[in-house]
C-alpha positions as CSV (number, residue, x, y, z in Angstrom):
1,M,-161.6,-68.1,-66.4
2,E,-160.6,-70.5,-63.5
3,W,-157.0,-69.8,-64.3
4,I,-157.3,-66.4,-62.6
5,A,-157.4,-68.1,-59.2
6,D,-154.4,-70.3,-60.0
7,P,-151.3,-69.0,-58.1
8,T,-148.9,-70.6,-60.6
9,M,-150.5,-68.6,-63.4
10,W,-149.8,-65.4,-61.5
11,A,-146.2,-66.5,-60.9
12,G,-145.9,-67.2,-64.6
13,L,-147.4,-63.7,-65.4
14,A,-144.8,-62.0,-63.1
15,T,-141.9,-64.0,-64.6
16,L,-143.1,-63.3,-68.1
17,I,-143.4,-59.5,-67.4
18,V,-139.8,-59.5,-66.2
19,L,-138.6,-61.4,-69.2
20,E,-140.5,-59.1,-71.6
21,L,-138.8,-56.1,-69.9
22,V,-135.4,-57.7,-70.2
23,L,-136.0,-58.5,-73.9
24,G,-137.2,-55.0,-74.5
25,I,-134.3,-53.1,-73.0
26,D,-132.2,-53.4,-76.2
27,N,-135.2,-52.3,-78.2
28,L,-135.6,-49.3,-75.9
29,V,-131.9,-48.4,-76.2
30,F,-132.2,-48.4,-80.0
31,I,-135.3,-46.2,-79.9
32,A,-133.5,-43.7,-77.6
33,I,-130.6,-43.4,-80.0
34,L,-132.8,-43.0,-83.1
35,A,-135.2,-40.5,-81.4
36,E,-132.3,-38.2,-80.4
37,K,-131.8,-37.5,-84.1
38,L,-135.2,-35.7,-84.3
39,P,-135.9,-32.1,-83.1
40,A,-136.6,-31.8,-79.4
41,G,-140.3,-31.4,-79.9
42,Q,-140.7,-34.7,-81.8
43,R,-138.6,-37.0,-79.7
44,D,-141.2,-38.0,-77.1
45,R,-143.8,-38.5,-79.8
46,A,-141.4,-40.8,-81.8
47,R,-140.7,-42.9,-78.7
48,L,-144.3,-43.3,-77.8
49,V,-145.3,-44.1,-81.4
50,G,-142.5,-46.6,-81.8
51,L,-143.5,-48.4,-78.5
52,A,-147.2,-48.2,-79.4
53,L,-146.6,-49.9,-82.7
54,A,-144.5,-52.5,-80.9
55,L,-147.5,-53.2,-78.6
56,V,-149.9,-53.5,-81.5
57,M,-147.5,-55.8,-83.4
58,R,-147.0,-58.1,-80.4
59,L,-150.8,-58.3,-79.7
60,L,-151.5,-59.2,-83.3
61,L,-148.8,-61.8,-83.3
62,L,-150.3,-63.3,-80.1
63,A,-153.8,-63.3,-81.6
64,S,-152.4,-65.4,-84.5
65,M,-150.7,-68.0,-82.6
66,S,-151.2,-70.8,-85.1
67,W,-149.5,-68.7,-87.8
68,L,-146.8,-67.8,-85.3
69,I,-146.1,-71.5,-84.6
70,S,-145.8,-72.1,-88.3
71,L,-142.9,-69.6,-88.5
72,T,-140.7,-72.1,-86.8
73,S,-141.3,-74.8,-89.4
74,P,-138.4,-75.3,-91.9
75,L,-138.9,-73.5,-95.2
76,F,-135.8,-74.6,-97.1
77,S,-132.3,-75.9,-96.4
78,A,-128.9,-74.3,-97.2
79,L,-125.4,-75.0,-95.9
80,R,-126.8,-78.1,-94.2
81,H,-129.1,-76.0,-92.1
82,P,-132.9,-75.8,-92.4
83,F,-134.1,-72.2,-92.5
84,S,-137.5,-71.3,-91.1
85,P,-139.3,-68.0,-91.6
86,R,-138.3,-67.1,-88.0
87,D,-134.6,-67.7,-88.9
88,L,-134.9,-65.4,-91.9
89,I,-136.5,-62.7,-89.9
90,M,-133.7,-63.1,-87.2
91,L,-131.0,-62.9,-90.0
92,A,-132.5,-59.8,-91.5
93,G,-133.0,-58.1,-88.2
94,G,-129.5,-59.0,-87.0
95,I,-127.9,-57.6,-90.2
96,F,-130.0,-54.4,-90.0
97,L,-129.0,-54.0,-86.3
98,I,-125.3,-54.5,-87.1
99,F,-125.5,-52.0,-89.9
100,K,-127.3,-49.3,-87.9
101,A,-125.1,-49.8,-84.8
102,T,-121.9,-49.7,-87.0
103,M,-123.0,-46.5,-88.7
104,E,-123.9,-44.9,-85.4
105,L,-120.6,-45.9,-83.9
106,N,-118.7,-44.5,-86.9
107,D,-120.5,-41.2,-86.6
108,R,-119.6,-40.8,-83.0
109,L,-116.0,-42.1,-83.3
110,E,-115.5,-39.7,-86.3
111,G,-116.9,-36.8,-84.2
112,S,-120.0,-36.1,-86.4
113,D,-122.4,-36.9,-83.5
114,E,-122.3,-33.2,-82.5
115,E,-125.1,-32.2,-84.9
116,S,-126.1,-28.6,-85.5
117,E,-129.6,-27.5,-85.1
118,S,-130.1,-27.4,-88.9
119,E,-129.0,-31.0,-89.2
120,R,-131.4,-32.1,-86.4
121,K,-134.2,-30.3,-88.3
122,G,-133.2,-32.3,-91.4
123,A,-134.1,-35.6,-89.7
124,R,-137.7,-36.5,-90.5
125,F,-140.2,-38.1,-88.1
126,W,-141.6,-40.9,-90.2
127,P,-138.3,-42.3,-91.5
128,V,-137.1,-42.6,-87.9
129,V,-140.3,-44.3,-86.9
130,V,-140.0,-46.7,-89.8
131,Q,-136.6,-47.7,-88.5
132,I,-138.0,-48.2,-85.1
133,V,-140.8,-50.4,-86.5
134,I,-138.4,-52.6,-88.3
135,L,-136.5,-53.4,-85.1
136,D,-139.8,-53.7,-83.3
137,A,-140.7,-56.5,-85.7
138,V,-137.6,-58.5,-84.9
139,F,-137.7,-57.9,-81.1
140,S,-141.5,-58.5,-81.1
141,L,-141.1,-61.9,-82.7
142,D,-138.5,-63.0,-80.2
143,S,-140.6,-61.6,-77.3
144,V,-143.8,-63.3,-78.4
145,I,-142.1,-66.7,-79.1
146,T,-140.8,-66.5,-75.5
147,A,-144.3,-65.8,-74.2
148,V,-145.8,-68.7,-76.1
149,G,-143.2,-71.0,-74.7
150,M,-143.8,-70.0,-71.1
151,V,-147.6,-69.9,-70.6
152,D,-150.6,-71.4,-72.2
153,H,-153.3,-68.7,-71.8
154,L,-153.5,-66.0,-74.4
155,A,-154.9,-63.5,-71.9
156,V,-151.9,-63.9,-69.7
157,M,-149.5,-63.3,-72.6
158,M,-151.4,-60.2,-73.6
159,V,-151.4,-58.8,-70.1
160,A,-147.7,-59.4,-69.8
161,V,-147.0,-57.6,-73.1
162,V,-149.2,-54.6,-72.2
163,V,-147.7,-54.2,-68.8
164,A,-144.1,-54.5,-70.2
165,I,-144.7,-52.0,-73.0
166,G,-146.4,-49.6,-70.5
167,V,-143.4,-49.7,-68.2
168,M,-141.1,-49.1,-71.1
169,M,-143.2,-46.1,-72.2
170,L,-142.9,-44.6,-68.7
171,A,-139.1,-45.3,-68.5
172,S,-138.2,-44.3,-72.1
173,K,-137.9,-40.6,-71.6
174,A,-135.8,-40.9,-68.5
175,L,-133.6,-43.6,-70.1
176,T,-133.2,-41.5,-73.3
177,R,-132.2,-38.4,-71.3
178,F,-129.7,-40.4,-69.2
179,I,-128.2,-42.2,-72.2
180,N,-127.7,-39.0,-74.3
181,A,-126.3,-37.0,-71.3
182,H,-123.4,-39.5,-71.0
183,P,-121.5,-40.0,-74.3
184,T,-119.6,-43.1,-72.9
185,I,-122.9,-44.8,-72.2
186,V,-124.1,-44.1,-75.8
187,I,-121.0,-45.9,-77.1
188,L,-121.6,-48.7,-74.6
189,C,-125.2,-49.1,-75.7
190,L,-124.2,-49.2,-79.4
191,S,-121.7,-51.9,-78.6
192,F,-124.5,-53.9,-76.9
193,L,-126.7,-53.5,-80.0
194,L,-123.8,-54.6,-82.1
195,M,-123.3,-57.7,-80.0
196,I,-127.1,-58.4,-80.0
197,G,-127.1,-58.1,-83.8
198,F,-124.3,-60.8,-84.0
199,S,-126.3,-63.0,-81.7
200,L,-129.4,-62.7,-83.9
201,V,-127.4,-63.6,-87.0
202,A,-125.9,-66.6,-85.2
203,D,-129.4,-67.6,-84.1
204,G,-130.6,-67.3,-87.7
205,F,-127.9,-69.8,-88.7
206,G,-128.9,-72.2,-85.9
207,Y,-126.1,-71.4,-83.5
208,D,-127.8,-70.8,-80.2
209,I,-125.8,-68.4,-78.0
210,P,-127.2,-68.6,-74.4
211,K,-128.8,-65.4,-73.3
212,S,-126.9,-65.7,-70.0
213,Y,-123.6,-65.2,-71.8
214,L,-124.9,-62.0,-73.4
215,Y,-126.4,-60.6,-70.2
216,A,-123.2,-61.5,-68.3
217,A,-121.1,-59.5,-70.7
218,I,-123.6,-56.6,-70.7
219,G,-123.7,-56.7,-66.9
220,F,-119.9,-56.6,-66.6
221,S,-119.7,-53.7,-68.9
222,I,-122.4,-51.8,-67.0
223,G,-120.6,-52.5,-63.8
224,I,-117.4,-50.9,-65.2
225,E,-119.3,-47.9,-66.5
226,C,-120.9,-47.5,-63.0
227,L,-117.5,-47.3,-61.5
228,N,-116.6,-44.7,-64.1
229,Q,-119.7,-42.6,-63.4
230,L,-119.0,-42.9,-59.6
231,A,-115.5,-41.6,-60.0
232,Q,-116.8,-38.6,-62.0
233,F,-119.5,-38.0,-59.4
234,N,-117.0,-38.1,-56.5
235,R,-114.6,-35.7,-58.4
236,R,-117.5,-33.2,-59.0
237,R,-118.5,-33.5,-55.3
238,F,-115.0,-32.8,-54.2
239,L,-114.6,-29.8,-56.5
240,S,-118.0,-28.4,-55.4
241,S,-117.0,-28.5,-51.8
242,S,-113.5,-27.2,-52.1
243,V,-113.4,-24.8,-55.1
244,P,-115.9,-22.0,-55.7
245,L,-118.1,-22.5,-58.9
246,R,-117.0,-19.1,-60.4
247,K,-113.3,-20.0,-60.0
248,R,-114.0,-23.4,-61.6
249,T,-115.8,-21.9,-64.5
250,A,-113.1,-19.3,-65.1
251,E,-110.5,-22.1,-65.1
252,A,-112.6,-24.1,-67.6
253,V,-113.0,-21.0,-69.9
254,L,-109.2,-20.3,-69.7
255,R,-108.5,-23.9,-70.5
256,M,-110.6,-23.6,-73.7
257,L,-109.0,-20.2,-74.6
258,N,-105.4,-21.3,-74.3
259,G,-105.0,-20.9,-78.1
260,K,-104.4,-24.5,-78.9
261,H,-107.0,-25.9,-81.3
262,E,-106.7,-29.5,-80.2
263,E,-107.5,-28.5,-76.6
264,A,-110.3,-26.0,-77.4
265,E,-113.2,-28.4,-76.5
266,L,-114.2,-29.3,-73.0
267,D,-112.4,-32.4,-71.9
268,A,-113.4,-34.5,-68.9
269,Q,-111.3,-32.4,-66.5
270,S,-112.7,-29.1,-67.8
271,S,-116.3,-30.2,-67.9
272,S,-116.1,-31.5,-64.4
273,L,-115.0,-28.1,-63.2
274,I,-118.5,-26.7,-64.0
275,A,-120.5,-29.9,-63.7
276,D,-122.8,-28.8,-60.9
277,N,-124.0,-25.8,-62.9
278,E,-127.3,-27.3,-63.8
279,G,-130.9,-26.1,-63.7
280,E,-132.7,-22.8,-64.0
281,G,-131.4,-19.9,-61.9
282,Q,-128.0,-21.4,-61.4
283,E,-126.1,-19.6,-64.1
284,V,-122.5,-18.7,-63.2
285,F,-122.6,-15.3,-64.9
286,N,-125.6,-12.9,-65.0
287,E,-127.0,-11.6,-68.3
288,Q,-124.8,-8.5,-68.4
289,E,-121.7,-10.5,-67.7
290,R,-122.5,-13.0,-70.5
291,R,-123.1,-10.2,-73.0
292,M,-119.7,-8.6,-72.0
293,I,-117.9,-11.9,-72.4
294,E,-119.5,-12.5,-75.7
295,R,-118.5,-9.1,-77.0
296,V,-114.9,-9.5,-75.8
297,L,-114.6,-12.8,-77.6
298,G,-115.9,-11.2,-80.8
299,M,-113.5,-8.2,-80.8
300,A,-111.0,-10.0,-83.1
301,Q,-113.7,-10.4,-85.7
302,R,-115.1,-6.9,-85.6
303,T,-113.4,-4.1,-87.5
304,V,-113.0,-0.4,-86.5
305,S,-115.4,0.6,-89.2
306,S,-118.2,-1.2,-87.4
307,V,-118.0,1.1,-84.4
308,M,-116.6,4.3,-85.9
309,T,-118.4,7.7,-85.9
310,S,-119.1,8.4,-89.5
311,R,-117.6,11.5,-91.0
312,H,-121.1,12.9,-91.6
313,D,-121.7,12.8,-87.8
314,I,-118.4,14.3,-86.8
315,E,-118.6,17.7,-85.0
316,H,-115.8,19.7,-86.5
317,I,-114.4,23.3,-86.6
318,D,-113.7,24.8,-90.0
319,L,-110.8,27.4,-89.7
320,R,-112.5,29.4,-92.5
321,D,-115.6,30.0,-90.4
322,P,-116.1,33.4,-88.7
323,P,-114.5,33.8,-85.3
324,D,-117.9,34.2,-83.6
325,K,-119.1,30.8,-85.0
326,I,-115.9,29.2,-83.9
327,A,-116.3,30.7,-80.4
328,S,-119.9,29.4,-80.3
329,L,-118.7,25.9,-81.3
330,L,-116.0,25.9,-78.6
331,E,-118.5,27.1,-76.0
332,N,-121.0,24.3,-76.7
333,N,-118.3,21.6,-77.2
334,Q,-118.5,18.5,-74.9
335,H,-115.6,16.5,-76.3
336,T,-112.0,16.4,-75.2
337,R,-110.7,16.6,-78.8
338,L,-111.9,18.7,-81.7
339,V,-111.6,17.7,-85.4
340,I,-110.2,20.6,-87.5
341,T,-111.0,21.2,-91.2
342,E,-110.2,24.0,-93.6
343,D,-112.0,23.1,-96.8
344,S,-115.8,22.9,-96.2
345,A,-116.2,21.4,-99.7
346,S,-114.1,18.3,-99.2
347,N,-114.5,18.2,-95.4
348,E,-111.1,16.5,-95.1
349,P,-109.7,17.0,-91.6
350,L,-106.4,18.6,-90.9
351,G,-106.0,16.9,-87.6
352,V,-107.3,17.3,-84.0
353,V,-106.9,19.8,-81.2
354,H,-107.0,18.8,-77.6
355,V,-109.3,20.9,-75.5
356,I,-106.7,21.0,-72.7
357,D,-104.2,22.6,-75.1
358,L,-106.8,25.3,-75.9
359,L,-107.4,25.8,-72.2
360,T,-103.6,26.1,-71.6
361,Q,-103.3,28.7,-74.4
362,Q,-106.1,30.8,-72.9
363,L,-104.7,30.6,-69.4
364,R,-101.5,32.0,-70.7
365,K,-103.5,34.8,-72.2
366,E,-102.3,34.1,-75.7
367,P,-104.3,34.9,-78.8
368,L,-106.6,32.1,-80.0
369,D,-104.5,30.2,-82.5
370,I,-106.2,26.8,-83.3
371,R,-103.9,26.0,-86.2
372,S,-100.8,25.9,-84.0
373,L,-102.4,23.4,-81.7
374,I,-103.3,20.8,-84.4
375,R,-102.0,17.3,-83.8
376,Q,-102.0,14.3,-86.1
377,P,-103.8,11.4,-84.5
378,L,-103.4,7.7,-85.3
379,V,-104.7,6.5,-88.6
380,F,-106.4,3.1,-88.9
381,H,-107.4,1.2,-92.0
382,E,-111.2,0.6,-92.0
383,Q,-110.6,-3.2,-91.9
384,L,-108.4,-3.2,-88.8
385,S,-109.8,-5.4,-86.0
386,L,-110.8,-3.8,-82.7
387,L,-108.3,-6.0,-80.9
388,L,-105.4,-4.7,-83.0
389,A,-106.8,-1.1,-82.7
390,L,-106.8,-1.5,-78.9
391,E,-103.2,-2.6,-78.9
392,Q,-102.2,0.3,-81.1
393,F,-103.9,2.8,-78.8
394,R,-102.0,1.3,-75.9
395,E,-98.6,1.5,-77.7
396,A,-99.2,5.1,-79.0
397,H,-100.5,6.4,-75.6
398,T,-103.5,8.1,-77.3
399,H,-107.2,7.5,-77.4
400,F,-108.1,9.0,-80.8
401,A,-107.7,7.8,-84.5
402,F,-108.9,8.6,-88.0
403,I,-110.3,5.8,-90.1
404,V,-109.4,5.8,-93.8
405,D,-110.5,3.6,-96.7
406,E,-108.3,2.0,-99.3
407,F,-108.0,5.4,-101.2
408,G,-106.8,7.3,-98.1
409,S,-110.1,9.2,-97.6
410,V,-111.2,9.7,-94.0
411,E,-114.3,7.7,-93.4
412,G,-114.8,8.5,-89.7
413,I,-113.1,8.6,-86.3
414,I,-112.8,6.1,-83.4
415,T,-111.8,6.6,-79.8
416,L,-110.9,4.3,-77.0
417,S,-114.3,4.9,-75.5
418,D,-115.9,3.6,-78.6
419,I,-114.0,0.3,-78.2
420,M,-114.9,0.1,-74.5
421,E,-118.5,0.6,-75.3
422,T,-118.5,-2.4,-77.5
423,I,-117.8,-4.4,-74.3
424,A,-119.7,-2.5,-71.6
425,G,-122.5,-1.0,-73.7
426,N,-123.3,2.7,-73.9
427,L,-121.3,5.0,-71.6
428,P,-123.0,8.4,-72.1
429,L,-121.7,11.7,-70.7
430,E,-123.9,14.1,-68.8
431,N,-126.5,15.9,-71.1
432,E,-125.2,13.8,-74.0
433,D,-127.6,12.6,-76.7
434,V,-128.2,8.9,-77.1
435,D,-125.4,7.3,-79.2
436,P,-127.0,6.0,-82.4
437,R,-124.9,2.8,-82.0
438,H,-126.8,2.0,-78.8
439,D,-130.2,3.5,-79.7
440,V,-132.5,0.5,-79.2
441,Q,-136.1,0.8,-77.9
442,Q,-137.7,-2.5,-76.8
443,N,-141.5,-2.3,-76.7
444,D,-143.9,-4.4,-74.6
445,D,-145.3,-6.1,-77.7
446,G,-141.9,-7.6,-78.6
447,T,-141.1,-5.1,-81.4
448,L,-137.9,-3.0,-81.5
449,I,-137.3,0.5,-82.8
450,V,-133.7,0.7,-83.7
451,N,-131.4,3.4,-85.1
452,G,-130.2,2.7,-88.6
453,Y,-126.6,3.3,-87.5
454,L,-126.7,0.4,-85.0
455,P,-123.9,-2.1,-85.7
456,L,-125.1,-5.5,-86.7
457,E,-123.0,-7.3,-84.1
458,D,-124.9,-5.3,-81.4
459,L,-128.2,-5.9,-83.2
460,A,-127.5,-9.7,-82.9
461,V,-127.7,-9.3,-79.1
462,Y,-131.4,-8.5,-79.4
463,I,-132.6,-10.6,-82.3
464,N,-131.7,-14.0,-83.8
465,I,-130.1,-13.0,-87.1
466,S,-127.3,-14.6,-89.0
467,L,-124.4,-12.4,-90.2
468,D,-122.2,-13.1,-93.2
469,E,-118.6,-12.6,-92.2
470,R,-117.7,-11.6,-95.8
471,R,-120.3,-8.8,-95.9
472,N,-119.1,-5.3,-96.8
473,Y,-121.6,-3.4,-94.6
474,H,-121.7,-3.1,-90.8
475,T,-124.9,-1.4,-89.8
476,L,-128.6,-2.0,-89.8
477,A,-129.0,0.6,-92.6
478,G,-126.4,-1.3,-94.6
479,L,-128.3,-4.6,-94.1
480,V,-131.6,-3.0,-95.3
481,M,-130.0,-1.5,-98.4
482,E,-128.3,-4.7,-99.2
483,H,-131.6,-6.5,-99.3
484,T,-133.6,-3.7,-101.1
485,Q,-130.7,-2.6,-103.5
486,V,-132.2,0.9,-103.3
487,I,-132.5,3.7,-100.8
488,P,-135.8,2.7,-99.1
489,K,-138.5,5.2,-98.4
490,E,-140.5,5.6,-95.2
491,G,-143.0,2.9,-94.8
492,T,-141.0,0.3,-96.9
493,Q,-141.3,-3.2,-95.4
494,L,-139.1,-6.2,-96.1
495,H,-138.6,-9.7,-94.6
496,I,-135.2,-10.8,-93.4
497,G,-135.1,-14.1,-91.6
498,N,-138.0,-14.4,-89.1
499,Y,-138.4,-10.7,-88.9
500,L,-140.3,-7.9,-90.6
501,F,-138.3,-4.7,-91.0
502,E,-140.3,-1.4,-91.5
503,I,-138.5,1.8,-92.3
504,L,-139.8,4.6,-90.0
505,E,-137.6,7.6,-90.7
506,V,-135.3,8.5,-93.6
507,E,-133.4,11.8,-93.9
508,S,-131.1,12.8,-96.7
509,H,-130.8,9.2,-98.0
510,R,-129.9,8.0,-94.5
511,I,-132.0,5.5,-92.7
512,L,-132.5,6.8,-89.2
513,K,-135.2,4.6,-87.6
514,V,-136.3,1.1,-88.3
515,M,-139.0,-1.0,-86.6
516,I,-138.2,-4.7,-86.3
517,I,-141.3,-6.9,-85.8
518,P,-140.7,-10.6,-84.9
519,L,-142.8,-13.0,-87.0
520,K,-142.2,-15.6,-84.2
521,N,-142.0,-14.2,-80.6
522,K,-139.6,-17.0,-79.6
523,D,-136.9,-15.5,-81.8
524,I,-136.6,-12.4,-79.6
525,M,-133.6,-13.0,-77.3
């Protein structure tokens, strides 16, 4: 153990640690790119497992130095070049690295690097770790041979390897986060791996490419990328100091909503407008604003039938009713327009009467004549989008419309207030009952008690549920009956997605109340 007091040995240890770190950077970059394919909860584990296996592999190689030295002995000759086991390993590793780097570059250049959450969940932990281990074997061999050539003591080599791997473990998470936060750096790193793969293949064929050439090219490229990142940072700093964040965000959103598909994604200019919007509590829009924006952006996809008042819930006046009943309905009315019917059997409306017209008639001391005041409102097809309905309301200078199906039967009514409530939420009048379309009770235990008439688009604000755009139903009751294929009874339970739906109240074949129980609390929004 006298070598511990030898200063030259400590100098050799420090040098070897630095070299091990330099040789391990390319390995670390490859691990970062592979680990990003896994779900967020498994990435740290994959990095640590990969580096731990690299450490074990290098220590085992160091412990078998005699076998390691034999790897450099010629095994056979081909193309006038003697191939050793080390050459074959370098060839295989180089080809594998070129293949993987080329595939990753192709994915990103083709635009398929933006993976959905389902695709990320499809990546499996151990296949990714196996790929990491294969590259570890190549880089470990190169690293260990370097260590054997520099120092003579096995303990020094092992200490250098352990320290280098430990530093790489500490730096792996930060390096991975930085690499994947900057797409240009990912492309640059993949190009480095491609270049290193070619150098390994050349080394396997006996063509020694000096490492200084590789590191000089890498260093030059990193310098250029640093200038690029500095330019982006200065632009963000200038925008942060001169333009309010809300204005920059609005400009970025308007740029994405300009209607041109090829410019819909955030480009460098748009992303830099909102670049300093990072961290918790720094959201540009509060929760209510975000919900309103989300609803506005979905108006073109929602139909009038999803927010209409069903014909079964319409308060109407039948002209065949006795005068005292009509008078009672007029006295208790809270609406500005009244739906008028004459045939109680079919319940088909004749039209609407404006309350102001009734008031004018009474102020003139004229006899009550509801039939003479009937007007014909707008008529919308049930599949008309809310955006087009809003435009037709604007052009017709009215706020009321009947909704009919393909056979011309009136299915319900819609008002301008109904459309506005899809954006701003429930806007109740004084002493008005809660609108079923906004009747949601959130309990402390995470469950919800919801009216069956709640539109599914509004339900999606509260729970994480996928909606089929081609569905022919629009409410929670429709969703339940689609899954049960019968009119459910009170107490019926069914699973939809990650939620348990329990029917609480049914009246005349109509589902009035449903309890939604999350099977995983994290799914509640």
